[in-house]
Backbone of each chain as ProteinMPNN parsed JSONL, in Angstrom:
{"seq_chain_A": "XXXXXXXXXXXXXXXXXXXXXXXXXXXXXXXXXXXXXXXXXXXXXXXXXXXXXXXXXXXXXXXXXXXXXXXXXXXXXXXXXXXXXXXXXXXXX", "coords_chain_A": {"N_chain_A": [[20.593, -19.568, -44.026], [18.649, -21.508, -44.8], [16.715, -20.59, -43.062], [16.16, -18.123, -44.214], [14.965, -19.011, -46.667], [12.725, -20.242, -45.531], [11.421, -18.044, -44.328], [10.846, -16.478, -46.676], [9.08, -18.307, -47.984], [7.061, -18.536, -46.282], [6.059, -15.918, -46.413], [5.26, -15.861, -49.113], [3.317, -17.877, -49.138], [1.424, -16.726, -47.491], [0.685, -14.55, -49.016], [-0.477, -15.963, -51.122], [-2.666, -17.158, -49.784], [-4.039, -14.855, -49.012], [-4.763, -14.024, -51.593], [-6.525, -16.073, -52.163], [-8.508, -15.658, -50.277], [-9.439, -13.243, -51.393], [-10.639, -14.197, -53.747], [-12.618, -15.776, -52.777], [-14.122, -13.77, -51.475], [-14.929, -12.246, -53.696], [-16.709, -14.099, -54.773], [-18.641, -14.061, -52.757], [-19.586, -11.475, -52.921], [-20.504, -11.23, -55.581], [-22.0, -13.37, -56.153], [-24.544, -15.144, -57.942], [-26.698, -16.176, -56.63], [-28.183, -17.072, -53.394], [-27.036, -19.46, -52.362], [-24.553, -19.514, -53.685], [-23.291, -17.405, -52.245], [-23.134, -18.414, -49.702], [-21.476, -20.652, -50.09], [-19.101, -19.148, -50.764], [-18.609, -17.946, -48.207], [-17.977, -20.235, -46.776], [-15.642, -21.115, -48.0], [-14.071, -18.83, -47.486], [-13.809, -18.687, -44.664], [-12.234, -20.938, -44.179], [-9.868, -20.231, -45.493], [-9.029, -18.03, -44.001], [-8.565, -19.302, -41.501], [-6.325, -20.865, -42.189], [-4.606, -18.852, -42.784], [-4.207, -17.723, -40.295], [-2.89, -19.885, -39.096], [-0.508, -19.898, -40.562], [0.495, -17.417, -39.58], [1.028, -18.131, -37.046], [3.121, -20.026, -37.354], [5.046, -18.409, -38.387], [5.563, -16.565, -36.168], [6.425, -18.527, -34.299], [4.796, -19.252, -32.209], [2.308, -20.954, -30.12], [-0.121, -19.849, -29.587], [-1.7, -18.962, -31.556], [-2.962, -21.144, -32.463], [-5.276, -21.741, -30.989], [-7.09, -19.75, -31.816], [-7.368, -20.546, -34.445], [-8.642, -22.939, -34.064], [-11.074, -22.179, -32.936], [-12.236, -20.685, -35.014], [-12.454, -22.844, -36.954], [-14.426, -24.453, -35.773], [-16.689, -22.633, -35.312], [-17.143, -21.874, -37.94], [-18.02, -24.207, -39.164], [-20.366, -24.53, -37.829], [-21.889, -22.185, -38.551], [-22.064, -22.475, -41.406], [-23.599, -24.748, -41.495], [-25.956, -23.78, -40.305], [-26.707, -21.845, -42.065], [-27.176, -23.207, -44.389], [-29.402, -24.733, -43.577], [-31.1, -22.679, -43.265], [-31.59, -21.815, -45.779], [-32.802, -24.049, -46.77], [-35.13, -24.526, -45.206], [-36.192, -22.026, -44.519], [-36.097, -21.152, -41.915], [-34.049, -21.324, -38.952], [-34.185, -22.376, -36.3], [-36.671, -24.456, -35.419]], "CA_chain_A": [[20.174, -19.79, -45.441], [17.304, -22.201, -44.733], [15.804, -19.712, -42.366], [15.664, -17.23, -45.251], [13.981, -19.651, -47.514], [11.543, -20.446, -44.809], [10.677, -16.81, -44.233], [10.276, -16.135, -47.956], [8.073, -19.199, -48.453], [5.894, -18.109, -45.351], [5.412, -14.728, -46.981], [4.59, -16.204, -50.369], [2.097, -18.648, -48.878], [0.494, -15.708, -46.866], [0.196, -13.851, -50.162], [-1.456, -16.803, -51.845], [-3.827, -17.295, -48.99], [-4.865, -13.63, -49.172], [-5.486, -13.915, -52.907], [-7.596, -17.04, -52.111], [-9.558, -15.011, -49.613], [-10.005, -12.264, -52.26], [-11.462, -14.856, -54.724], [-13.832, -16.131, -52.05], [-14.877, -12.496, -51.322], [-15.601, -11.958, -54.955], [-17.857, -14.999, -54.917], [-19.655, -13.642, -51.717], [-20.154, -10.16, -53.401], [-20.963, -11.26, -56.976], [-22.654, -14.604, -56.421], [-25.792, -14.808, -58.431], [-27.793, -16.645, -55.762], [-27.808, -17.127, -52.046], [-26.238, -20.599, -52.03], [-23.249, -19.24, -53.978], [-22.687, -16.646, -51.2], [-22.899, -19.299, -48.475], [-20.208, -21.297, -50.465], [-18.059, -18.264, -50.58], [-18.323, -17.815, -46.851], [-17.319, -21.493, -46.381], [-14.162, -21.136, -48.469], [-13.422, -17.738, -46.851], [-13.344, -18.999, -43.284], [-11.1, -21.954, -44.193], [-8.626, -19.635, -45.915], [-8.708, -17.268, -42.871], [-7.942, -20.167, -40.543], [-5.008, -21.268, -42.656], [-3.74, -17.703, -42.701], [-3.83, -17.629, -38.911], [-1.931, -20.819, -38.872], [0.8, -19.424, -41.013], [1.128, -16.486, -38.737], [1.632, -18.92, -35.874], [4.432, -20.607, -37.73], [6.065, -17.256, -38.488], [6.022, -16.109, -34.891], [6.835, -19.586, -33.511], [4.083, -19.434, -30.914], [1.196, -21.855, -30.296], [-1.34, -19.211, -29.204], [-2.557, -18.757, -32.753], [-3.643, -22.315, -32.686], [-6.591, -21.69, -30.382], [-7.979, -18.954, -32.67], [-7.773, -21.287, -35.699], [-9.553, -23.953, -33.636], [-12.473, -21.489, -32.768], [-12.656, -20.504, -36.283], [-12.835, -24.015, -37.545], [-15.668, -24.866, -35.131], [-17.795, -21.71, -35.585], [-17.449, -21.932, -39.411], [-18.939, -25.366, -39.465], [-21.836, -24.238, -37.308], [-22.458, -21.121, -39.317], [-22.388, -22.937, -42.61], [-24.762, -25.647, -41.359], [-27.139, -22.99, -39.966], [-27.136, -21.054, -43.289], [-27.733, -24.279, -45.42], [-30.716, -25.092, -43.044], [-32.014, -21.57, -43.436], [-31.857, -21.941, -47.215], [-33.657, -25.231, -47.025], [-36.459, -24.463, -44.66], [-36.658, -20.665, -44.302], [-35.782, -20.689, -40.554], [-32.998, -22.12, -38.361], [-34.731, -23.226, -35.164], [-38.112, -24.659, -35.644]], "C_chain_A": [[18.792, -20.459, -45.421], [16.324, -21.397, -44.017], [15.205, -18.646, -43.341], [14.752, -17.753, -46.213], [12.724, -19.858, -46.824], [10.718, -19.154, -44.672], [10.052, -16.356, -45.539], [9.143, -17.047, -48.306], [6.874, -18.87, -47.489], [5.273, -16.892, -45.986], [4.693, -15.06, -48.256], [3.253, -16.959, -50.095], [1.048, -17.773, -48.287], [-0.124, -14.872, -48.008], [-0.921, -14.636, -50.991], [-2.74, -16.999, -51.093], [-4.68, -16.031, -49.048], [-5.593, -13.467, -50.499], [-6.573, -14.899, -52.875], [-8.784, -16.408, -51.39], [-10.252, -14.002, -50.537], [-11.021, -13.028, -53.23], [-12.772, -15.312, -54.043], [-14.74, -14.887, -51.774], [-15.481, -12.083, -52.541], [-16.784, -12.808, -55.145], [-19.007, -14.568, -53.883], [-20.325, -12.349, -52.367], [-20.963, -10.34, -54.618], [-21.851, -12.481, -57.234], [-24.042, -14.458, -56.825], [-26.911, -15.131, -57.433], [-27.226, -16.884, -54.327], [-26.862, -18.3, -51.696], [-24.787, -20.355, -52.479], [-22.519, -18.306, -52.879], [-22.322, -17.488, -50.073], [-21.601, -20.103, -48.838], [-18.991, -20.465, -50.355], [-17.583, -18.021, -49.142], [-17.56, -18.987, -46.279], [-15.909, -21.467, -46.73], [-13.415, -19.991, -47.789], [-12.971, -18.068, -45.38], [-12.202, -20.026, -43.216], [-9.838, -21.268, -44.548], [-8.152, -18.696, -44.728], [-8.061, -18.134, -41.79], [-6.536, -20.587, -40.921], [-4.088, -20.07, -42.551], [-3.34, -17.478, -41.255], [-2.795, -18.613, -38.532], [-0.522, -20.469, -39.276], [1.447, -18.292, -40.159], [1.673, -17.022, -37.441], [2.919, -19.497, -36.118], [5.446, -19.479, -37.822], [6.49, -16.807, -37.117], [6.434, -17.207, -33.95], [6.05, -19.653, -32.167], [2.765, -20.197, -31.14], [-0.166, -21.145, -29.893], [-2.238, -19.092, -30.373], [-3.4, -19.923, -33.024], [-5.137, -22.364, -32.183], [-7.552, -20.852, -31.277], [-8.32, -19.697, -33.885], [-8.794, -22.364, -35.285], [-11.021, -23.327, -33.518], [-13.002, -21.214, -34.067], [-13.18, -21.632, -37.121], [-14.233, -24.497, -36.964], [-16.856, -23.963, -35.483], [-18.137, -21.685, -37.093], [-18.276, -23.064, -39.807], [-20.304, -25.063, -39.04], [-22.574, -23.229, -38.233], [-22.898, -21.564, -40.746], [-23.615, -23.881, -42.626], [-25.973, -24.836, -41.149], [-27.603, -22.245, -41.287], [-27.766, -22.064, -44.332], [-29.166, -24.658, -44.858], [-31.646, -23.945, -43.235], [-32.441, -21.547, -44.922], [-32.864, -22.983, -47.57], [-35.054, -24.982, -46.515], [-37.059, -23.03, -44.378], [-36.517, -20.213, -42.774], [-34.85, -21.69, -39.98], [-33.459, -23.056, -37.267], [-36.242, -23.229, -35.331], [-38.78, -25.146, -34.281]], "O_chain_A": [[17.859, -19.932, -46.027], [15.136, -21.494, -44.327], [14.018, -18.322, -43.322], [13.809, -17.064, -46.602], [11.673, -19.677, -47.438], [9.502, -19.153, -44.866], [8.906, -15.909, -45.565], [8.216, -16.546, -48.943], [5.733, -18.946, -47.945], [4.048, -16.83, -46.095], [3.584, -14.569, -48.465], [2.231, -16.706, -50.731], [-0.136, -18.009, -48.527], [-1.307, -14.532, -47.965], [-1.965, -14.149, -51.424], [-3.811, -17.008, -51.699], [-5.905, -16.115, -49.124], [-6.702, -12.947, -50.619], [-7.579, -14.634, -53.534], [-9.929, -16.58, -51.808], [-11.477, -13.88, -50.509], [-12.119, -12.53, -53.478], [-13.856, -15.248, -54.623], [-15.966, -14.977, -51.84], [-16.585, -11.545, -52.464], [-17.806, -12.327, -55.634], [-20.191, -14.727, -54.18], [-21.548, -12.222, -52.319], [-22.011, -9.708, -54.755], [-22.389, -12.652, -58.328], [-24.767, -13.717, -56.161], [-27.937, -14.452, -57.396], [-26.017, -16.895, -54.093], [-25.991, -18.155, -50.838], [-23.86, -20.853, -51.84], [-21.316, -18.433, -52.651], [-21.249, -17.299, -49.501], [-20.718, -20.227, -47.989], [-17.944, -20.944, -49.919], [-16.389, -17.907, -48.865], [-16.659, -18.838, -45.453], [-15.04, -21.751, -45.905], [-12.222, -20.138, -47.523], [-11.859, -17.732, -44.972], [-11.344, -19.984, -42.334], [-8.79, -21.62, -44.007], [-6.945, -18.605, -44.502], [-7.064, -17.707, -41.207], [-5.653, -20.656, -40.067], [-2.903, -20.233, -42.259], [-2.206, -17.068, -41.007], [-1.898, -18.299, -37.75], [0.462, -20.667, -38.564], [2.665, -18.191, -40.016], [2.602, -16.489, -36.834], [3.78, -19.503, -35.239], [6.582, -19.616, -37.369], [7.691, -16.669, -36.886], [6.791, -16.875, -32.82], [6.592, -20.061, -31.139], [2.171, -20.104, -32.214], [-1.213, -21.791, -29.87], [-3.458, -19.119, -30.209], [-4.422, -19.821, -33.702], [-6.045, -22.906, -32.814], [-8.707, -21.236, -31.458], [-9.437, -19.556, -34.384], [-9.706, -22.674, -36.051], [-12.008, -23.916, -33.958], [-14.184, -21.48, -34.284], [-14.146, -21.497, -37.872], [-15.095, -24.908, -37.741], [-17.905, -24.452, -35.902], [-19.296, -21.495, -37.462], [-19.143, -22.95, -40.674], [-21.281, -25.29, -39.754], [-23.724, -23.435, -38.619], [-23.932, -21.121, -41.246], [-24.474, -23.866, -43.507], [-26.998, -25.143, -41.759], [-28.801, -22.08, -41.515], [-28.74, -21.758, -45.02], [-30.063, -24.882, -45.672], [-32.854, -24.146, -43.359], [-33.603, -21.266, -45.218], [-33.655, -22.85, -48.504], [-36.039, -25.177, -47.227], [-38.237, -22.877, -44.055], [-36.785, -19.062, -42.431], [-34.824, -22.828, -40.449], [-33.211, -24.262, -37.258], [-36.934, -22.212, -35.374], [-39.988, -25.379, -34.235]]}, "seq_chain_B": "XXXXXXXXXXXXXXXXXXXXXXXXXXXXXXXXXXXXXXXXXXXXXXXXXXXXXXXXXXXXXXXXXXXXXXXXXXXXXXXXXXXXXXXXXXXXXXXXXXXXXXXXXXXXXXXXXXXXXXXXXXXXXXXX", "coords_chain_B": {"N_chain_B": [[13.305, -13.049, -36.193], [11.588, -15.012, -33.865], [12.775, -17.864, -32.574], [12.7, -19.349, -35.007], [15.193, -19.619, -36.018], [16.375, -21.741, -34.719], [15.484, -23.872, -35.947], [16.392, -26.848, -37.743], [17.988, -27.459, -40.903], [16.727, -29.296, -42.664], [14.177, -29.567, -41.535], [13.212, -26.975, -41.873], [13.232, -26.685, -44.702], [11.38, -28.654, -45.292], [9.035, -27.577, -43.998], [8.69, -25.269, -45.478], [8.308, -26.157, -48.124], [5.859, -27.645, -47.554], [4.183, -25.571, -46.783], [4.001, -23.927, -49.146], [2.852, -25.777, -50.894], [0.315, -26.311, -49.672], [-0.863, -23.702, -49.641], [-0.943, -23.173, -52.285], [-2.626, -25.066, -53.291], [-4.956, -24.274, -51.98], [-5.43, -21.801, -53.051], [-5.826, -22.573, -55.745], [-8.284, -23.974, -55.469], [-10.013, -21.797, -54.829], [-9.779, -20.267, -57.054], [-11.08, -21.919, -58.873], [-13.467, -21.626, -57.693], [-14.199, -19.114, -58.472], [-14.075, -19.372, -61.306], [-15.758, -21.408, -62.367], [-18.877, -22.221, -63.97], [-21.64, -22.923, -63.159], [-23.5, -23.451, -60.149], [-23.522, -26.031, -59.166], [-21.151, -27.01, -60.243], [-19.331, -25.409, -58.944], [-19.523, -26.167, -56.247], [-17.744, -28.26, -55.864], [-15.181, -27.162, -55.91], [-14.04, -25.797, -53.479], [-13.4, -27.968, -51.824], [-10.94, -28.864, -52.455], [-9.279, -26.968, -51.32], [-9.958, -27.33, -48.557], [-9.304, -29.976, -47.938], [-6.737, -30.692, -49.153], [-5.173, -28.342, -48.956], [-5.579, -27.435, -46.314], [-4.743, -29.76, -44.906], [-1.895, -30.013, -45.74], [-0.909, -27.561, -44.704], [-1.44, -27.831, -41.994], [0.142, -30.177, -41.425], [2.656, -28.987, -41.796], [2.654, -27.129, -39.741], [2.604, -28.869, -37.515], [5.023, -30.227, -37.88], [6.846, -28.15, -37.619], [6.378, -27.109, -34.961], [6.837, -29.441, -33.517], [9.555, -29.947, -33.948], [10.722, -27.61, -32.938], [10.014, -27.555, -30.213], [10.919, -29.923, -29.467], [9.45, -32.148, -28.742], [6.476, -34.222, -29.287], [4.03, -32.508, -30.965], [0.673, -32.43, -31.206], [-1.652, -31.064, -31.372], [-2.853, -30.013, -33.774], [-4.154, -31.999, -34.946], [-6.692, -31.914, -34.018], [-7.946, -29.738, -35.352], [-7.657, -30.697, -37.995], [-9.321, -33.056, -37.831], [-11.883, -31.779, -37.275], [-12.283, -30.028, -39.564], [-11.954, -31.894, -41.738], [-13.99, -33.693, -41.296], [-16.205, -32.236, -41.107], [-16.555, -30.686, -43.479], [-17.474, -32.242, -45.884], [-20.063, -32.736, -44.812], [-21.27, -30.219, -44.581], [-21.133, -29.322, -47.164], [-22.771, -31.117, -48.482], [-25.213, -30.563, -47.351], [-25.559, -28.048, -48.215], [-25.695, -28.388, -50.964], [-27.961, -29.952, -51.165], [-29.87, -28.14, -50.267], [-29.704, -26.298, -52.344], [-30.642, -27.766, -54.515], [-33.27, -28.178, -53.635], [-34.235, -25.523, -53.646], [-33.974, -24.804, -56.38], [-35.723, -26.659, -57.522], [-38.227, -25.912, -56.433], [-38.421, -23.334, -57.463], [-38.578, -23.865, -60.125], [-40.91, -25.259, -60.28], [-42.671, -23.421, -59.439], [-42.469, -21.46, -61.564], [-42.937, -22.855, -63.982], [-45.131, -24.756, -63.883], [-47.93, -23.609, -62.646], [-50.233, -24.72, -62.245], [-50.042, -26.822, -60.565], [-50.098, -25.822, -58.14], [-49.426, -23.636, -55.354], [-47.754, -24.933, -53.63], [-45.697, -26.239, -54.736], [-43.475, -28.831, -55.778], [-43.999, -32.484, -55.405], [-46.742, -32.782, -54.857], [-48.942, -34.574, -54.937], [-51.624, -35.292, -54.312], [-52.994, -33.035, -54.553], [-53.027, -32.457, -57.284], [-54.412, -34.595, -58.152], [-56.898, -34.248, -57.109], [-57.544, -31.873, -58.247]], "CA_chain_B": [[12.205, -13.957, -35.854], [11.795, -15.638, -32.501], [12.701, -19.364, -32.514], [12.816, -20.073, -36.251], [16.608, -19.924, -36.317], [16.729, -23.014, -34.089], [14.949, -24.932, -36.768], [17.372, -27.358, -38.631], [17.73, -27.145, -42.382], [15.813, -30.251, -43.235], [12.856, -29.182, -41.085], [12.903, -25.647, -42.461], [12.865, -26.898, -46.069], [10.149, -29.419, -45.339], [7.989, -26.786, -43.656], [8.605, -24.342, -46.597], [7.594, -26.945, -49.169], [4.47, -27.969, -47.294], [3.332, -24.36, -46.733], [3.767, -23.52, -50.541], [2.03, -26.722, -51.452], [-1.004, -26.161, -49.143], [-1.467, -22.442, -49.953], [-1.196, -23.289, -53.701], [-3.88, -25.838, -53.511], [-6.16, -23.478, -51.536], [-5.625, -20.743, -54.089], [-6.373, -23.235, -56.931], [-9.61, -24.123, -55.209], [-10.862, -20.645, -54.804], [-9.842, -19.774, -58.377], [-12.167, -22.674, -59.333], [-14.811, -21.057, -57.192], [-14.547, -17.919, -59.335], [-14.153, -19.507, -62.74], [-16.785, -22.297, -62.824], [-20.043, -21.526, -64.45], [-22.84, -23.17, -62.449], [-23.402, -23.659, -58.769], [-23.214, -27.441, -58.965], [-19.698, -27.181, -60.509], [-18.577, -24.688, -57.895], [-19.542, -26.883, -54.893], [-16.571, -29.134, -55.662], [-13.835, -26.498, -55.921], [-13.374, -25.529, -52.177], [-12.889, -29.225, -51.2], [-9.408, -28.881, -52.759], [-8.634, -26.157, -50.25], [-10.176, -27.813, -47.233], [-8.642, -31.209, -47.736], [-5.372, -30.667, -49.504], [-4.541, -27.135, -48.39], [-5.539, -27.455, -44.769], [-3.913, -30.917, -44.524], [-0.548, -29.694, -45.884], [-0.449, -26.482, -43.709], [-1.479, -28.358, -40.599], [1.262, -30.994, -41.269], [3.768, -28.072, -41.74], [2.61, -26.529, -38.425], [2.907, -29.913, -36.682], [6.497, -30.539, -37.986], [7.624, -27.012, -37.066], [6.322, -27.061, -33.463], [7.445, -30.664, -32.868], [10.969, -29.809, -33.89], [11.053, -26.442, -32.117], [9.835, -27.867, -28.852], [11.645, -31.228, -29.315], [8.423, -33.141, -28.379], [5.519, -34.459, -30.216], [2.963, -31.616, -30.784], [-0.39, -32.953, -32.076], [-2.927, -30.254, -31.316], [-3.382, -29.693, -34.982], [-5.046, -33.135, -35.375], [-8.028, -31.548, -33.796], [-8.453, -29.005, -36.466], [-7.845, -31.68, -39.149], [-10.551, -33.814, -37.666], [-13.072, -31.02, -37.5], [-12.339, -29.558, -40.921], [-12.167, -33.026, -42.692], [-15.277, -34.431, -40.988], [-17.323, -31.298, -41.273], [-16.723, -30.175, -44.775], [-18.487, -32.944, -46.709], [-21.476, -32.601, -44.315], [-21.807, -28.883, -44.927], [-21.321, -29.214, -48.656], [-23.965, -31.956, -48.925], [-26.42, -29.824, -46.847], [-25.811, -26.933, -49.117], [-26.155, -28.864, -52.324], [-29.476, -30.322, -51.048], [-30.635, -26.895, -50.21], [-29.768, -25.632, -53.68], [-31.555, -28.504, -55.336], [-34.594, -27.959, -53.214], [-34.554, -24.147, -54.084], [-34.134, -24.933, -57.806], [-36.949, -27.389, -57.846], [-39.432, -25.22, -56.105], [-38.51, -22.253, -58.303], [-39.012, -24.355, -61.433], [-42.201, -25.668, -60.081], [-43.501, -22.096, -59.502], [-42.519, -20.764, -62.818], [-43.404, -23.691, -65.051], [-46.415, -25.292, -63.646], [-48.536, -23.021, -61.624], [-51.458, -25.449, -62.118], [-49.849, -27.721, -59.475], [-50.528, -25.137, -56.811], [-48.339, -22.856, -54.834], [-46.873, -25.702, -52.762], [-44.46, -26.742, -55.543], [-43.387, -30.229, -56.266], [-44.482, -33.468, -54.47], [-48.078, -32.349, -54.371], [-49.681, -35.491, -55.754], [-53.074, -35.417, -54.088], [-53.478, -31.747, -55.059], [-53.325, -32.544, -58.738], [-55.435, -35.642, -58.377], [-58.168, -33.635, -56.782], [-57.985, -30.836, -59.21]], "C_chain_B": [[12.566, -14.703, -34.533], [11.677, -17.246, -32.698], [12.994, -20.034, -33.825], [14.291, -20.291, -36.742], [17.048, -21.184, -35.683], [16.296, -24.15, -34.994], [16.142, -25.612, -37.651], [17.022, -27.257, -40.038], [16.69, -28.033, -42.9], [14.31, -29.917, -42.77], [12.323, -27.847, -41.855], [12.512, -25.83, -43.946], [11.619, -27.64, -46.217], [8.867, -28.521, -45.078], [7.645, -25.798, -44.76], [7.806, -24.972, -47.694], [6.108, -27.184, -48.823], [3.539, -26.687, -47.25], [3.091, -23.91, -48.229], [2.777, -24.459, -51.185], [0.596, -26.5, -50.982], [-1.644, -24.807, -49.563], [-1.723, -22.356, -51.451], [-2.376, -23.933, -53.96], [-5.138, -24.994, -53.076], [-6.488, -22.438, -52.599], [-6.278, -21.434, -55.394], [-7.918, -23.478, -56.715], [-10.537, -22.931, -55.294], [-10.853, -20.024, -56.228], [-10.967, -20.662, -59.198], [-13.513, -22.186, -58.991], [-15.27, -19.874, -58.001], [-14.848, -18.369, -60.756], [-15.247, -20.453, -63.188], [-18.062, -21.598, -63.106], [-21.242, -21.723, -63.458], [-22.515, -23.573, -60.992], [-22.876, -25.149, -58.431], [-21.726, -27.8, -59.32], [-18.877, -26.587, -59.352], [-18.565, -25.333, -56.647], [-18.347, -27.641, -54.803], [-15.266, -28.429, -55.533], [-13.263, -26.382, -54.516], [-12.983, -26.75, -51.451], [-11.43, -29.312, -51.351], [-8.705, -28.09, -51.612], [-8.804, -26.772, -48.815], [-9.537, -29.185, -47.009], [-7.09, -31.044, -48.012], [-4.519, -29.535, -48.818], [-4.413, -27.131, -46.883], [-4.665, -28.635, -44.258], [-2.423, -30.617, -44.599], [-0.023, -28.613, -44.882], [-0.463, -27.0, -42.371], [-0.305, -29.355, -40.376], [2.56, -30.15, -41.041], [3.823, -27.535, -40.306], [3.019, -27.604, -37.317], [4.416, -30.205, -36.65], [7.305, -29.439, -37.307], [7.558, -27.035, -35.53], [6.932, -28.285, -32.774], [8.962, -30.527, -32.846], [11.464, -28.664, -32.936], [11.024, -26.814, -30.552], [10.427, -29.13, -28.442], [10.69, -32.242, -28.541], [7.377, -33.213, -29.357], [4.274, -33.452, -29.991], [1.859, -31.998, -31.815], [-1.665, -32.301, -31.887], [-3.633, -30.2, -32.645], [-4.274, -30.828, -35.567], [-6.413, -32.768, -35.042], [-8.722, -30.767, -34.971], [-8.651, -29.843, -37.639], [-9.089, -32.507, -39.023], [-11.73, -33.006, -37.923], [-13.271, -30.621, -38.941], [-12.611, -30.746, -41.845], [-13.486, -33.72, -42.466], [-16.367, -33.56, -41.36], [-17.635, -30.84, -42.652], [-17.664, -30.924, -45.644], [-19.908, -32.816, -46.16], [-22.074, -31.299, -44.711], [-22.091, -28.697, -46.379], [-22.586, -29.955, -49.12], [-25.296, -31.257, -48.525], [-26.64, -28.716, -47.843], [-26.216, -27.307, -50.491], [-27.567, -29.336, -52.307], [-30.289, -29.137, -50.977], [-30.795, -26.196, -51.543], [-30.692, -26.486, -54.614], [-32.965, -28.283, -55.011], [-35.079, -26.545, -53.792], [-34.828, -24.148, -55.573], [-35.538, -25.575, -58.166], [-38.177, -26.593, -57.515], [-39.64, -24.01, -56.979], [-39.005, -22.701, -59.705], [-40.473, -24.754, -61.385], [-43.135, -24.486, -60.144], [-43.571, -21.475, -60.776], [-43.168, -21.5, -63.915], [-44.862, -24.156, -64.91], [-47.048, -24.7, -62.405], [-49.858, -23.822, -61.37], [-51.331, -26.567, -60.936], [-50.19, -27.107, -58.131], [-49.25, -24.455, -56.354], [-47.366, -23.594, -53.906], [-45.613, -26.184, -53.456], [-44.696, -28.145, -55.845], [-44.008, -31.217, -55.079], [-45.982, -33.242, -53.857], [-49.1, -33.245, -55.05], [-51.187, -35.37, -55.55], [-53.754, -34.088, -54.583], [-53.891, -31.835, -56.508], [-54.373, -33.505, -58.921], [-56.806, -35.024, -58.112], [-58.628, -32.658, -57.821], [-58.175, -31.395, -60.568]], "O_chain_B": [[13.73, -14.945, -34.214], [10.602, -17.793, -32.945], [13.483, -21.164, -33.833], [14.566, -21.014, -37.7], [18.086, -21.702, -36.096], [16.722, -25.289, -34.802], [16.851, -24.824, -38.277], [15.868, -26.993, -40.376], [15.78, -27.542, -43.566], [13.367, -29.996, -43.557], [11.198, -27.741, -42.342], [11.56, -25.199, -44.405], [10.833, -27.365, -47.123], [7.84, -28.636, -45.746], [6.471, -25.501, -44.982], [6.79, -24.444, -48.148], [5.222, -26.968, -49.65], [2.36, -26.716, -47.605], [1.957, -23.523, -48.512], [1.93, -24.01, -51.956], [-0.301, -26.496, -51.825], [-2.848, -24.766, -49.817], [-2.585, -21.594, -51.888], [-3.163, -23.466, -54.783], [-6.189, -25.019, -53.717], [-7.639, -22.233, -52.983], [-7.177, -20.862, -56.01], [-8.728, -23.236, -57.61], [-11.674, -23.026, -55.756], [-11.803, -19.33, -56.589], [-11.654, -20.138, -60.074], [-14.497, -22.262, -59.726], [-16.458, -19.626, -58.208], [-15.765, -17.836, -61.381], [-15.67, -20.332, -64.338], [-18.332, -20.522, -62.573], [-21.786, -20.729, -62.978], [-21.396, -23.979, -60.677], [-21.999, -25.398, -57.604], [-21.149, -28.742, -58.776], [-17.902, -27.164, -58.871], [-17.611, -25.099, -55.905], [-17.839, -27.733, -53.685], [-14.296, -29.036, -55.078], [-12.126, -26.802, -54.304], [-12.247, -26.62, -50.472], [-10.734, -29.792, -50.456], [-7.696, -28.516, -51.051], [-7.887, -26.718, -47.996], [-9.252, -29.493, -45.852], [-6.28, -31.263, -47.112], [-3.441, -29.72, -48.254], [-3.366, -26.877, -46.288], [-3.936, -28.485, -43.278], [-1.707, -30.916, -43.642], [1.068, -28.71, -44.32], [0.431, -26.666, -41.594], [0.22, -29.405, -39.263], [3.423, -30.513, -40.242], [4.898, -27.483, -39.708], [3.684, -27.267, -36.337], [5.01, -30.4, -35.59], [8.258, -29.681, -36.566], [8.599, -26.986, -34.874], [7.453, -28.216, -31.66], [9.607, -30.925, -31.876], [12.48, -28.788, -32.253], [11.89, -26.421, -29.771], [10.477, -29.452, -27.255], [11.172, -33.079, -27.778], [7.321, -32.356, -30.24], [3.583, -33.545, -28.977], [2.034, -31.919, -33.031], [-2.708, -32.88, -32.193], [-4.857, -30.321, -32.7], [-5.021, -30.632, -36.525], [-7.322, -33.255, -35.715], [-9.812, -31.072, -35.452], [-9.701, -29.762, -38.275], [-9.841, -32.657, -39.986], [-12.576, -33.424, -38.713], [-14.344, -30.858, -39.495], [-13.475, -30.607, -42.71], [-14.041, -34.292, -43.404], [-17.384, -34.021, -41.88], [-18.794, -30.62, -43.003], [-18.615, -30.319, -46.139], [-20.865, -32.788, -46.934], [-23.231, -31.235, -45.128], [-23.059, -28.065, -46.802], [-23.333, -29.506, -49.989], [-26.312, -31.336, -49.215], [-27.767, -28.466, -48.271], [-27.006, -26.609, -51.126], [-28.307, -29.165, -53.276], [-31.357, -29.097, -51.587], [-31.827, -25.597, -51.848], [-31.437, -25.921, -55.415], [-33.814, -28.198, -55.899], [-36.178, -26.434, -54.337], [-35.815, -23.556, -56.01], [-36.328, -25.073, -58.966], [-39.124, -26.611, -58.301], [-40.775, -23.626, -57.26], [-39.757, -21.984, -60.365], [-41.192, -24.593, -62.371], [-44.194, -24.507, -60.77], [-44.631, -20.963, -61.137], [-43.882, -20.906, -64.723], [-45.688, -23.925, -65.792], [-46.804, -25.146, -61.284], [-50.516, -23.592, -60.356], [-52.317, -27.114, -60.442], [-50.515, -27.782, -57.154], [-48.164, -24.671, -56.891], [-46.354, -23.058, -53.456], [-44.604, -26.491, -52.821], [-45.796, -28.627, -56.113], [-44.429, -30.776, -54.01], [-46.322, -33.46, -52.694], [-50.033, -32.745, -55.678], [-51.943, -35.348, -56.521], [-54.924, -34.073, -54.966], [-54.952, -31.358, -56.908], [-55.221, -33.302, -59.79], [-57.76, -35.28, -58.847], [-59.788, -32.575, -58.225], [-58.54, -30.667, -61.49]]}, "name": "protein", "num_of_chains": 2, "seq": "XXXXXXXXXXXXXXXXXXXXXXXXXXXXXXXXXXXXXXXXXXXXXXXXXXXXXXXXXXXXXXXXXXXXXXXXXXXXXXXXXXXXXXXXXXXXXXXXXXXXXXXXXXXXXXXXXXXXXXXXXXXXXXXXXXXXXXXXXXXXXXXXXXXXXXXXXXXXXXXXXXXXXXXXXXXXXXXXXXXXXXXXXXXXXXXXXXXXXXXXXXXXXXXXXXXXXXXXXXXXX"}
């Protein structure tokens, strides 16, 4: 019984995370300026990382954790680099 | 499913609740990202997902694997630290870049007599 509830709630939370990724993708595509698009990318990678974590809980394996860790690290670096590009016009001076 | 049947009822219900809470908060944050009007309002919306949503889902993952493997699994604290520490930094960088771009644009469109360098060009105006 509780396993059924758990499986259904995992499915529901994955659907909600996919809807969140769709909202972030809308902001990337339709954002009026460049900083809106960068903000959409930031929200998109966080949602993708959480989606991979829920896949890990569903399959009961810890392999998914490493992928989520890599996404968390590279997402920070990419957002910082894009913000620096918007500020100065180049990333490495 | 493999392994989820071994989860006791209290852990399963706790994990289910935390998962729904976290994904709901994340969805709320991105809906704010779509609905707010200006960029400076939209900057605040994804922090809901990165703090509340990521925190709840990571705690759910920690509880699930700790109960399944009957030992303390704390890898997820790494992701928590990275996300929670880096999100304010990136959003502050982004907001500063947006303010800089808005200011230079306004300086270009409104006052071309200041020169094409934009704002903070005091000696240029004093000379001209």
